[in-house]
py3Dmol code that shows the C-alpha trace and the ligand (Angstrom):
import py3Dmol

protein = """\
ATOM      1  CA  MET A   1      14.906 -16.974  12.909  1.00  0.00           C
ATOM      2  CA  ALA A   2      11.829 -18.994  13.970  1.00  0.00           C
ATOM      3  CA  ASN A   3      12.061 -22.398  15.643  1.00  0.00           C
ATOM      4  CA  LEU A   4      11.032 -25.159  13.286  1.00  0.00           C
ATOM      5  CA  ILE A   5       8.085 -27.294  14.434  1.00  0.00           C
ATOM      6  CA  ASP A   6       9.072 -30.719  13.172  1.00  0.00           C
ATOM      7  CA  GLY A   7       5.927 -32.607  12.144  1.00  0.00           C
ATOM      8  CA  LYS A   8       7.943 -35.513  10.811  1.00  0.00           C
ATOM      9  CA  ARG A   9       9.605 -36.147  14.161  1.00  0.00           C
ATOM     10  CA  ILE A  10       6.436 -35.625  16.204  1.00  0.00           C
ATOM     11  CA  SER A  11       4.339 -37.849  13.934  1.00  0.00           C
ATOM     12  CA  LYS A  12       6.968 -40.599  14.241  1.00  0.00           C
ATOM     13  CA  GLU A  13       6.839 -40.224  18.032  1.00  0.00           C
ATOM     14  CA  ILE A  14       3.033 -40.663  17.983  1.00  0.00           C
ATOM     15  CA  LYS A  15       3.180 -43.621  15.574  1.00  0.00           C
ATOM     16  CA  ASP A  16       5.762 -45.328  17.790  1.00  0.00           C
ATOM     17  CA  GLU A  17       3.531 -44.865  20.842  1.00  0.00           C
ATOM     18  CA  LEU A  18       0.599 -46.338  18.888  1.00  0.00           C
ATOM     19  CA  LYS A  19       2.733 -49.236  17.675  1.00  0.00           C
ATOM     20  CA  GLU A  20       3.415 -50.190  21.292  1.00  0.00           C
ATOM     21  CA  LYS A  21      -0.293 -49.992  22.184  1.00  0.00           C
ATOM     22  CA  VAL A  22      -1.289 -52.102  19.176  1.00  0.00           C
ATOM     23  CA  ALA A  23       1.360 -54.718  20.036  1.00  0.00           C
ATOM     24  CA  LYS A  24      -0.165 -54.958  23.529  1.00  0.00           C
ATOM     25  CA  TYR A  25      -3.652 -55.435  22.057  1.00  0.00           C
ATOM     26  CA  LYS A  26      -2.247 -58.161  19.813  1.00  0.00           C
ATOM     27  CA  GLU A  27      -0.797 -59.970  22.813  1.00  0.00           C
ATOM     28  CA  GLU A  28      -4.316 -59.905  24.258  1.00  0.00           C
ATOM     29  CA  GLY A  29      -5.590 -61.473  21.020  1.00  0.00           C
ATOM     30  CA  THR A  30      -7.031 -58.361  19.337  1.00  0.00           C
ATOM     31  CA  THR A  31      -6.196 -57.039  15.882  1.00  0.00           C
ATOM     32  CA  ILE A  32      -7.412 -53.599  14.840  1.00  0.00           C
ATOM     33  CA  SER A  33      -8.778 -53.394  11.286  1.00  0.00           C
ATOM     34  CA  LEU A  34      -9.305 -50.350   9.098  1.00  0.00           C
ATOM     35  CA  ALA A  35     -11.365 -50.584   5.898  1.00  0.00           C
ATOM     36  CA  VAL A  36     -10.023 -48.175   3.262  1.00  0.00           C
ATOM     37  CA  ILE A  37     -12.307 -47.465   0.299  1.00  0.00           C
ATOM     38  CA  GLN A  38     -11.110 -45.691  -2.836  1.00  0.00           C
ATOM     39  CA  VAL A  39     -13.455 -45.051  -5.754  1.00  0.00           C
ATOM     40  CA  GLY A  40     -11.647 -44.476  -9.067  1.00  0.00           C
ATOM     41  CA  ASN A  41      -7.926 -43.887  -9.444  1.00  0.00           C
ATOM     42  CA  ASP A  42      -7.275 -40.212  -8.942  1.00  0.00           C
ATOM     43  CA  PRO A  43      -3.435 -40.129  -8.648  1.00  0.00           C
ATOM     44  CA  ALA A  44      -3.372 -37.823  -5.577  1.00  0.00           C
ATOM     45  CA  SER A  45      -5.944 -40.039  -3.793  1.00  0.00           C
ATOM     46  CA  SER A  46      -3.878 -43.136  -4.641  1.00  0.00           C
ATOM     47  CA  VAL A  47      -0.825 -41.522  -3.004  1.00  0.00           C
ATOM     48  CA  TYR A  48      -2.840 -40.628   0.141  1.00  0.00           C
ATOM     49  CA  VAL A  49      -4.396 -44.107   0.341  1.00  0.00           C
ATOM     50  CA  GLY A  50      -0.952 -45.708  -0.160  1.00  0.00           C
ATOM     51  CA  ASN A  51       0.506 -43.605   2.681  1.00  0.00           C
ATOM     52  CA  LYS A  52      -2.370 -44.548   4.985  1.00  0.00           C
ATOM     53  CA  LYS A  53      -1.859 -48.243   4.249  1.00  0.00           C
ATOM     54  CA  LYS A  54       1.894 -47.911   4.892  1.00  0.00           C
ATOM     55  CA  ALA A  55       1.202 -46.239   8.247  1.00  0.00           C
ATOM     56  CA  CYS A  56      -1.203 -49.078   9.161  1.00  0.00           C
ATOM     57  CA  GLU A  57       1.480 -51.622   8.314  1.00  0.00           C
ATOM     58  CA  TYR A  58       4.064 -49.774  10.438  1.00  0.00           C
ATOM     59  CA  ILE A  59       1.795 -49.638  13.474  1.00  0.00           C
ATOM     60  CA  GLY A  60       0.372 -53.152  13.126  1.00  0.00           C
ATOM     61  CA  ILE A  61      -3.165 -52.243  12.053  1.00  0.00           C
ATOM     62  CA  ARG A  62      -4.718 -54.545   9.460  1.00  0.00           C
ATOM     63  CA  SER A  63      -5.866 -52.516   6.440  1.00  0.00           C
ATOM     64  CA  LEU A  64      -8.608 -53.943   4.248  1.00  0.00           C
ATOM     65  CA  SER A  65      -8.461 -52.404   0.819  1.00  0.00           C
ATOM     66  CA  TYR A  66     -11.546 -51.762  -1.348  1.00  0.00           C
ATOM     67  CA  GLU A  67     -10.637 -50.351  -4.766  1.00  0.00           C
ATOM     68  CA  LEU A  68     -13.827 -49.568  -6.663  1.00  0.00           C
ATOM     69  CA  GLU A  69     -14.235 -48.572 -10.313  1.00  0.00           C
ATOM     70  CA  GLU A  70     -14.616 -44.874 -11.200  1.00  0.00           C
ATOM     71  CA  ASN A  71     -18.191 -45.551 -12.423  1.00  0.00           C
ATOM     72  CA  THR A  72     -19.318 -47.228  -9.157  1.00  0.00           C
ATOM     73  CA  SER A  73     -22.854 -46.116  -8.284  1.00  0.00           C
ATOM     74  CA  GLN A  74     -23.788 -44.434  -5.028  1.00  0.00           C
ATOM     75  CA  GLU A  75     -26.002 -47.435  -4.162  1.00  0.00           C
ATOM     76  CA  GLU A  76     -23.090 -49.874  -4.586  1.00  0.00           C
ATOM     77  CA  LEU A  77     -20.863 -47.757  -2.337  1.00  0.00           C
ATOM     78  CA  LEU A  78     -23.601 -47.361   0.303  1.00  0.00           C
ATOM     79  CA  LYS A  79     -24.176 -51.119   0.246  1.00  0.00           C
ATOM     80  CA  LEU A  80     -20.487 -51.777   0.902  1.00  0.00           C
ATOM     81  CA  ILE A  81     -20.493 -49.259   3.780  1.00  0.00           C
ATOM     82  CA  ALA A  82     -23.593 -50.940   5.272  1.00  0.00           C
ATOM     83  CA  GLN A  83     -21.790 -54.315   5.143  1.00  0.00           C
ATOM     84  CA  LEU A  84     -18.691 -52.880   6.809  1.00  0.00           C
ATOM     85  CA  ASN A  85     -20.848 -51.171   9.467  1.00  0.00           C
ATOM     86  CA  GLU A  86     -22.266 -54.595  10.347  1.00  0.00           C
ATOM     87  CA  ASP A  87     -18.922 -56.395  10.272  1.00  0.00           C
ATOM     88  CA  ALA A  88     -17.731 -56.657  13.884  1.00  0.00           C
ATOM     89  CA  SER A  89     -14.164 -57.380  12.762  1.00  0.00           C
ATOM     90  CA  VAL A  90     -13.904 -53.899  11.152  1.00  0.00           C
ATOM     91  CA  ASN A  91     -13.098 -51.143  13.645  1.00  0.00           C
ATOM     92  CA  GLY A  92     -12.829 -48.131  11.339  1.00  0.00           C
ATOM     93  CA  ILE A  93     -14.083 -47.145   7.869  1.00  0.00           C
ATOM     94  CA  LEU A  94     -12.356 -44.584   5.714  1.00  0.00           C
ATOM     95  CA  VAL A  95     -13.695 -43.392   2.354  1.00  0.00           C
ATOM     96  CA  GLN A  96     -11.048 -41.447   0.451  1.00  0.00           C
ATOM     97  CA  LEU A  97     -12.373 -38.082  -0.781  1.00  0.00           C
ATOM     98  CA  PRO A  98     -13.074 -36.601  -3.263  1.00  0.00           C
ATOM     99  CA  LEU A  99     -15.576 -39.033  -4.786  1.00  0.00           C
ATOM    100  CA  PRO A 100     -16.645 -39.149  -8.441  1.00  0.00           C
ATOM    101  CA  ARG A 101     -19.498 -36.815  -9.451  1.00  0.00           C
ATOM    102  CA  GLN A 102     -22.275 -39.442  -9.422  1.00  0.00           C
ATOM    103  CA  ILE A 103     -21.772 -39.946  -5.655  1.00  0.00           C
ATOM    104  CA  ASP A 104     -23.020 -37.520  -2.996  1.00  0.00           C
ATOM    105  CA  GLU A 105     -20.208 -37.161  -0.444  1.00  0.00           C
ATOM    106  CA  LYS A 106     -22.568 -36.054   2.328  1.00  0.00           C
ATOM    107  CA  LYS A 107     -24.734 -39.182   1.945  1.00  0.00           C
ATOM    108  CA  VAL A 108     -21.625 -41.355   2.096  1.00  0.00           C
ATOM    109  CA  ILE A 109     -20.227 -39.635   5.205  1.00  0.00           C
ATOM    110  CA  ASN A 110     -23.626 -39.893   6.914  1.00  0.00           C
ATOM    111  CA  ALA A 111     -23.859 -43.609   6.074  1.00  0.00           C
ATOM    112  CA  ILE A 112     -20.748 -44.537   8.073  1.00  0.00           C
ATOM    113  CA  ASP A 113     -21.534 -45.803  11.571  1.00  0.00           C
ATOM    114  CA  PRO A 114     -20.362 -42.956  13.879  1.00  0.00           C
ATOM    115  CA  LYS A 115     -18.559 -45.614  15.969  1.00  0.00           C
ATOM    116  CA  LYS A 116     -16.363 -46.373  12.921  1.00  0.00           C
ATOM    117  CA  ASP A 117     -16.003 -42.774  11.666  1.00  0.00           C
ATOM    118  CA  VAL A 118     -12.206 -42.557  12.010  1.00  0.00           C
ATOM    119  CA  ASP A 119     -12.040 -39.465   9.772  1.00  0.00           C
ATOM    120  CA  GLY A 120     -14.295 -37.613  12.238  1.00  0.00           C
ATOM    121  CA  PHE A 121     -16.470 -36.170   9.445  1.00  0.00           C
ATOM    122  CA  HIS A 122     -19.858 -37.629  10.518  1.00  0.00           C
ATOM    123  CA  PRO A 123     -22.319 -35.021  11.908  1.00  0.00           C
ATOM    124  CA  SER A 124     -22.374 -36.982  15.211  1.00  0.00           C
ATOM    125  CA  SER A 125     -18.603 -36.637  15.561  1.00  0.00           C
ATOM    126  CA  VAL A 126     -18.756 -32.933  14.694  1.00  0.00           C
ATOM    127  CA  GLY A 127     -21.661 -32.432  17.131  1.00  0.00           C
ATOM    128  CA  ALA A 128     -19.714 -34.152  19.927  1.00  0.00           C
ATOM    129  CA  LEU A 129     -16.844 -31.753  19.335  1.00  0.00           C
ATOM    130  CA  VAL A 130     -19.175 -28.736  19.462  1.00  0.00           C
ATOM    131  CA  ILE A 131     -20.704 -29.705  22.814  1.00  0.00           C
ATOM    132  CA  GLY A 132     -17.414 -30.938  24.283  1.00  0.00           C
ATOM    133  CA  GLU A 133     -18.206 -34.671  24.374  1.00  0.00           C
ATOM    134  CA  LYS A 134     -15.808 -37.466  23.479  1.00  0.00           C
ATOM    135  CA  GLY A 135     -15.766 -38.503  19.827  1.00  0.00           C
ATOM    136  CA  TYR A 136     -13.580 -38.788  16.759  1.00  0.00           C
ATOM    137  CA  VAL A 137     -11.898 -35.514  15.788  1.00  0.00           C
ATOM    138  CA  SER A 138     -10.962 -34.576  12.233  1.00  0.00           C
ATOM    139  CA  CYS A 139      -7.332 -35.654  11.814  1.00  0.00           C
ATOM    140  CA  THR A 140      -5.617 -32.502  10.514  1.00  0.00           C
ATOM    141  CA  PRO A 141      -6.797 -30.167  13.319  1.00  0.00           C
ATOM    142  CA  ALA A 142      -6.250 -32.892  15.943  1.00  0.00           C
ATOM    143  CA  GLY A 143      -2.687 -33.215  14.606  1.00  0.00           C
ATOM    144  CA  ILE A 144      -2.118 -29.467  14.924  1.00  0.00           C
ATOM    145  CA  ILE A 145      -3.097 -29.566  18.605  1.00  0.00           C
ATOM    146  CA  GLN A 146      -0.519 -32.342  19.090  1.00  0.00           C
ATOM    147  CA  LEU A 147       2.124 -30.303  17.222  1.00  0.00           C
ATOM    148  CA  LEU A 148       1.548 -27.378  19.599  1.00  0.00           C
ATOM    149  CA  LYS A 149       1.403 -29.478  22.765  1.00  0.00           C
ATOM    150  CA  ARG A 150       4.438 -31.566  21.937  1.00  0.00           C
ATOM    151  CA  SER A 151       6.405 -28.411  21.058  1.00  0.00           C
ATOM    152  CA  ASN A 152       5.502 -26.948  24.496  1.00  0.00           C
ATOM    153  CA  ILE A 153       3.497 -24.095  22.971  1.00  0.00           C
ATOM    154  CA  SER A 154       0.665 -23.387  25.390  1.00  0.00           C
ATOM    155  CA  ILE A 155      -2.766 -22.489  24.009  1.00  0.00           C
ATOM    156  CA  GLU A 156      -4.596 -21.418  27.167  1.00  0.00           C
ATOM    157  CA  GLY A 157      -5.375 -17.707  27.179  1.00  0.00           C
ATOM    158  CA  LYS A 158      -3.599 -17.150  23.851  1.00  0.00           C
ATOM    159  CA  GLU A 159      -5.029 -15.142  20.948  1.00  0.00           C
ATOM    160  CA  CYS A 160      -5.591 -17.775  18.262  1.00  0.00           C
ATOM    161  CA  VAL A 161      -6.568 -16.801  14.726  1.00  0.00           C
ATOM    162  CA  VAL A 162      -7.669 -19.495  12.272  1.00  0.00           C
ATOM    163  CA  ILE A 163      -7.871 -18.437   8.636  1.00  0.00           C
ATOM    164  CA  GLY A 164     -10.291 -20.704   6.750  1.00  0.00           C
ATOM    165  CA  ARG A 165     -13.623 -22.200   7.871  1.00  0.00           C
ATOM    166  CA  SER A 166     -13.836 -25.510   6.005  1.00  0.00           C
ATOM    167  CA  ASN A 167     -15.623 -28.409   7.686  1.00  0.00           C
ATOM    168  CA  ILE A 168     -12.480 -30.552   7.738  1.00  0.00           C
ATOM    169  CA  VAL A 169      -9.900 -27.995   8.882  1.00  0.00           C
ATOM    170  CA  GLY A 170     -10.955 -24.473   9.885  1.00  0.00           C
ATOM    171  CA  LYS A 171     -14.147 -25.165  11.877  1.00  0.00           C
ATOM    172  CA  PRO A 172     -12.914 -28.151  13.924  1.00  0.00           C
ATOM    173  CA  MET A 173      -9.580 -26.352  14.423  1.00  0.00           C
ATOM    174  CA  SER A 174     -11.332 -23.372  16.012  1.00  0.00           C
ATOM    175  CA  LEU A 175     -13.381 -25.651  18.269  1.00  0.00           C
ATOM    176  CA  LEU A 176     -10.302 -27.561  19.417  1.00  0.00           C
ATOM    177  CA  LEU A 177      -8.429 -24.360  20.229  1.00  0.00           C
ATOM    178  CA  LEU A 178     -11.464 -23.202  22.194  1.00  0.00           C
ATOM    179  CA  ARG A 179     -11.512 -26.539  24.046  1.00  0.00           C
ATOM    180  CA  GLU A 180      -7.884 -25.823  24.992  1.00  0.00           C
ATOM    181  CA  ASN A 181      -8.982 -22.413  26.364  1.00  0.00           C
ATOM    182  CA  GLY A 182      -7.573 -20.287  23.551  1.00  0.00           C
ATOM    183  CA  THR A 183      -9.319 -17.020  22.614  1.00  0.00           C
ATOM    184  CA  VAL A 184     -10.315 -17.860  19.079  1.00  0.00           C
ATOM    185  CA  THR A 185     -11.050 -15.739  16.018  1.00  0.00           C
ATOM    186  CA  MET A 186     -12.188 -17.403  12.790  1.00  0.00           C
ATOM    187  CA  ALA A 187     -11.236 -15.493   9.638  1.00  0.00           C
ATOM    188  CA  HIS A 188     -12.467 -16.207   6.102  1.00  0.00           C
ATOM    189  CA  SER A 189     -12.776 -14.633   2.684  1.00  0.00           C
ATOM    190  CA  LYS A 190     -15.261 -11.996   3.906  1.00  0.00           C
ATOM    191  CA  THR A 191     -13.135 -10.925   6.892  1.00  0.00           C
ATOM    192  CA  LYS A 192     -12.273  -7.234   6.821  1.00  0.00           C
ATOM    193  CA  ASN A 193      -8.736  -6.031   7.597  1.00  0.00           C
ATOM    194  CA  LEU A 194      -7.324  -9.566   7.533  1.00  0.00           C
ATOM    195  CA  LYS A 195      -3.787  -8.316   8.153  1.00  0.00           C
ATOM    196  CA  GLU A 196      -4.789  -6.539  11.378  1.00  0.00           C
ATOM    197  CA  VAL A 197      -6.827  -9.538  12.547  1.00  0.00           C
ATOM    198  CA  CYS A 198      -3.887 -11.899  11.911  1.00  0.00           C
ATOM    199  CA  LYS A 199      -1.409  -9.575  13.602  1.00  0.00           C
ATOM    200  CA  ARG A 200      -3.314 -10.024  16.874  1.00  0.00           C
ATOM    201  CA  ALA A 201      -2.516 -13.744  16.857  1.00  0.00           C
ATOM    202  CA  ASP A 202      -0.130 -15.441  19.258  1.00  0.00           C
ATOM    203  CA  ILE A 203      -1.010 -18.605  17.330  1.00  0.00           C
ATOM    204  CA  LEU A 204      -1.912 -18.215  13.644  1.00  0.00           C
ATOM    205  CA  ILE A 205      -3.331 -21.250  11.828  1.00  0.00           C
ATOM    206  CA  VAL A 206      -3.464 -20.832   8.054  1.00  0.00           C
ATOM    207  CA  ALA A 207      -5.827 -23.024   5.999  1.00  0.00           C
ATOM    208  CA  ILE A 208      -6.719 -20.830   3.026  1.00  0.00           C
ATOM    209  CA  GLY A 209      -5.699 -22.994   0.094  1.00  0.00           C
ATOM    210  CA  LYS A 210      -3.703 -20.186  -1.596  1.00  0.00           C
ATOM    211  CA  PRO A 211       0.037 -20.688  -2.137  1.00  0.00           C
ATOM    212  CA  ARG A 212       2.332 -18.408  -0.048  1.00  0.00           C
ATOM    213  CA  PHE A 213      -0.550 -16.003   0.651  1.00  0.00           C
ATOM    214  CA  ILE A 214       0.550 -15.135   4.207  1.00  0.00           C
ATOM    215  CA  THR A 215       3.632 -12.921   4.326  1.00  0.00           C
ATOM    216  CA  SER A 216       5.374 -11.314   7.318  1.00  0.00           C
ATOM    217  CA  ASP A 217       2.925  -8.342   7.079  1.00  0.00           C
ATOM    218  CA  TYR A 218       0.253 -10.632   8.576  1.00  0.00           C
ATOM    219  CA  VAL A 219       2.329 -11.926  11.486  1.00  0.00           C
ATOM    220  CA  LYS A 220       3.105 -10.537  14.937  1.00  0.00           C
ATOM    221  CA  GLU A 221       6.737 -10.834  15.973  1.00  0.00           C
ATOM    222  CA  GLY A 222       7.305 -14.063  17.916  1.00  0.00           C
ATOM    223  CA  ALA A 223       3.955 -15.634  16.915  1.00  0.00           C
ATOM    224  CA  THR A 224       3.551 -19.352  16.244  1.00  0.00           C
ATOM    225  CA  VAL A 225       2.521 -19.973  12.624  1.00  0.00           C
ATOM    226  CA  ILE A 226       0.979 -23.268  11.516  1.00  0.00           C
ATOM    227  CA  ASP A 227       0.712 -23.762   7.758  1.00  0.00           C
ATOM    228  CA  VAL A 228      -1.954 -26.263   6.651  1.00  0.00           C
ATOM    229  CA  GLY A 229      -1.769 -25.548   2.895  1.00  0.00           C
ATOM    230  CA  ILE A 230      -0.203 -27.922   0.392  1.00  0.00           C
ATOM    231  CA  HIS A 231       0.576 -26.782  -3.149  1.00  0.00           C
ATOM    232  CA  ARG A 232       3.112 -27.299  -5.908  1.00  0.00           C
ATOM    233  CA  ASN A 233       5.034 -24.139  -6.851  1.00  0.00           C
ATOM    234  CA  GLU A 234       6.363 -23.105 -10.285  1.00  0.00           C
ATOM    235  CA  GLU A 235       9.317 -25.499  -9.846  1.00  0.00           C
ATOM    236  CA  ASN A 236       6.947 -28.356  -8.941  1.00  0.00           C
ATOM    237  CA  LYS A 237       8.174 -28.252  -5.324  1.00  0.00           C
ATOM    238  CA  LEU A 238       5.747 -28.453  -2.393  1.00  0.00           C
ATOM    239  CA  CYS A 239       4.866 -25.202  -0.640  1.00  0.00           C
ATOM    240  CA  GLY A 240       2.206 -24.017   1.804  1.00  0.00           C
ATOM    241  CA  ASP A 241      -0.234 -21.142   2.289  1.00  0.00           C
ATOM    242  CA  VAL A 242       2.546 -19.266   4.131  1.00  0.00           C
ATOM    243  CA  ASP A 243       5.567 -17.585   2.541  1.00  0.00           C
ATOM    244  CA  PHE A 244       7.968 -19.600   4.692  1.00  0.00           C
ATOM    245  CA  ASP A 245      11.210 -17.708   3.885  1.00  0.00           C
ATOM    246  CA  ASP A 246       9.630 -14.353   4.705  1.00  0.00           C
ATOM    247  CA  VAL A 247       7.523 -15.349   7.744  1.00  0.00           C
ATOM    248  CA  SER A 248      10.207 -17.475   9.409  1.00  0.00           C
ATOM    249  CA  LYS A 249      12.287 -14.283   9.859  1.00  0.00           C
ATOM    250  CA  ILE A 250       9.792 -12.851  12.361  1.00  0.00           C
ATOM    251  CA  ALA A 251       7.731 -15.799  13.715  1.00  0.00           C
ATOM    252  CA  GLY A 252       8.692 -17.447  17.005  1.00  0.00           C
ATOM    253  CA  ALA A 253       7.899 -20.934  15.690  1.00  0.00           C
ATOM    254  CA  ILE A 254       6.697 -22.193  12.317  1.00  0.00           C
ATOM    255  CA  THR A 255       5.791 -25.432  10.533  1.00  0.00           C
ATOM    256  CA  PRO A 256       7.548 -26.196   7.238  1.00  0.00           C
ATOM    257  CA  VAL A 257       5.836 -27.604   4.128  1.00  0.00           C
ATOM    258  CA  PRO A 258       6.520 -30.450   3.619  1.00  0.00           C
ATOM    259  CA  GLY A 259       7.264 -31.966   7.038  1.00  0.00           C
ATOM    260  CA  GLY A 260       4.876 -29.931   9.201  1.00  0.00           C
ATOM    261  CA  VAL A 261       1.133 -30.540   9.358  1.00  0.00           C
ATOM    262  CA  GLY A 262       1.002 -33.185   6.574  1.00  0.00           C
ATOM    263  CA  PRO A 263       2.601 -36.117   8.466  1.00  0.00           C
ATOM    264  CA  MET A 264       0.437 -35.340  11.516  1.00  0.00           C
ATOM    265  CA  THR A 265      -2.797 -35.961   9.620  1.00  0.00           C
ATOM    266  CA  ILE A 266      -1.875 -39.611   9.043  1.00  0.00           C
ATOM    267  CA  ALA A 267      -0.545 -40.042  12.583  1.00  0.00           C
ATOM    268  CA  MET A 268      -3.892 -38.834  13.982  1.00  0.00           C
ATOM    269  CA  LEU A 269      -5.835 -41.079  11.619  1.00  0.00           C
ATOM    270  CA  MET A 270      -3.864 -43.973  13.091  1.00  0.00           C
ATOM    271  CA  ASN A 271      -4.653 -42.650  16.572  1.00  0.00           C
ATOM    272  CA  ASN A 272      -8.380 -42.625  15.723  1.00  0.00           C
ATOM    273  CA  CYS A 273      -8.091 -46.210  14.437  1.00  0.00           C
ATOM    274  CA  VAL A 274      -6.537 -47.321  17.709  1.00  0.00           C
ATOM    275  CA  GLU A 275      -9.258 -45.452  19.640  1.00  0.00           C
ATOM    276  CA  SER A 276     -11.892 -47.092  17.431  1.00  0.00           C
ATOM    277  CA  TYR A 277     -11.066 -50.418  19.037  1.00  0.00           C
ATOM    278  CA  LEU A 278     -12.028 -49.061  22.466  1.00  0.00           C
ATOM    279  CA  ILE A 279     -15.068 -47.174  21.115  1.00  0.00           C
ATOM    280  CA  ASN A 280     -16.398 -50.285  19.346  1.00  0.00           C
ATOM    281  CA  GLN A 281     -16.051 -52.285  22.535  1.00  0.00           C
ATOM    282  CA  LYS A 282     -18.422 -49.936  24.392  1.00  0.00           C
TER     283      LYS A 282
END
"""
ligand_1 = """\
48
LIG
P -11.121 -24.910 1.541
O -12.263 -25.816 1.814
O -10.838 -24.446 0.154
O -11.319 -23.610 2.462
C -10.530 -22.468 2.320
C -10.949 -21.451 3.336
O -10.120 -20.318 3.196
C -12.408 -20.969 3.165
O -13.064 -20.956 4.410
C -12.255 -19.568 2.589
O -13.232 -18.653 3.027
C -10.900 -19.135 3.134
N -10.273 -18.173 2.248
C -10.041 -18.287 0.924
N -9.456 -17.167 0.459
C -9.310 -16.347 1.509
C -8.773 -15.044 1.670
N -8.283 -14.356 0.629
N -8.797 -14.478 2.882
C -9.296 -15.158 3.956
N -9.814 -16.394 3.872
C -9.825 -16.975 2.659
O -9.753 -25.495 2.069
P -9.386 -26.625 3.181
O -9.935 -27.921 2.763
O -9.658 -26.107 4.539
O -7.820 -26.674 2.950
C -6.978 -25.545 3.082
C -5.570 -25.907 2.618
O -5.075 -26.940 3.443
C -5.491 -26.473 1.195
O -4.251 -26.045 0.630
C -5.474 -27.967 1.377
O -4.811 -28.651 0.333
C -4.695 -28.077 2.667
N -4.987 -29.273 3.481
C -3.918 -29.914 4.000
C -4.087 -31.021 4.827
C -2.891 -31.671 5.418
O -2.978 -32.818 5.869
N -1.761 -30.995 5.491
C -5.379 -31.477 5.107
C -6.480 -30.777 4.582
C -6.253 -29.664 3.783
P -14.809 -18.762 2.637
O -15.362 -19.834 3.526
O -15.337 -17.415 2.946
O -14.856 -19.119 1.181
"""
view = py3Dmol.view(width=600, height=400)
view.addModel(protein, "pdb")
view.setStyle({"model": 0}, {"cartoon": {"style": "trace"}})
view.addModel(ligand_1, "xyz")
view.setStyle({"model": 1}, {"stick": {}})
view.zoomTo()
view.show()
């Protein structure tokens, strides 16, 4: 049976470390502020925003909440972002995605000052990652690196296969694994012989967006399997892109859903917020 990689425990560990750092900053007279913008009231987005605010409260980060109407225009949203960019008391800006149809997500992401881009989605942040410079890293892949490191799973020299090439998960994930000296293969919907490609992996990262797609036929014995997917199954219970019951019989280590990658995303957002204080000072 595979070892369980406990994202809940590791994310708590990171949040506690951040809490200490933030308390020290407070003693020095500095409060870190995160502006959280939600447009409309999509229920899933409201849950995510609520969780982010709770994490801020736990760590001691001040969260400034901007709840805009569903019919907010792109111009109104861009104006608010411009104001927050100028506001020296705001360290980080987060716009909850997806946005309503009338708003172009790319324009919004590009409008955020790269120094306040705590989601790590701005082209400058992505570019810094590509050329190996310091910058904000997309939270989910950054969290996966922490899961591996804090579970003593080394990446250097390992065969790493990432399934999925989205801008927020698959692509930055591959770059981070490369930065850690993994030998990285990126797989996607046009990849031929996916099973054979996946079976090469010592570390298999699954971000396909298809419930329980990856079964034990795709996994090498003893491999580490990281499941990024989040879905509701027929019984309305959360499940991932990996068939956990099947794969955990042959994997060496595996993340559960829930309690694996999910909690790490918020922990790394908080980490980026804390870093934003130092980045804004420069
Ligand atoms: P996405 O944008 O839908 O991308 C899915 C990727 O999977 C695409 O690159 C696609 O390839 C590839 N793919 C689809 N079907 C495939 C197949 N049959 N074989 C091989 N590759 C296939 O998804 P995402 O935003 O990266 O998210 C992936 C999953 O992670 C979703 O379930 C999402 O809800 C979850 N997620 C979780 C967190 C978290 O915090 N835990 C954060 C973000 C996302 P093409 O490019 O060729 O189409």
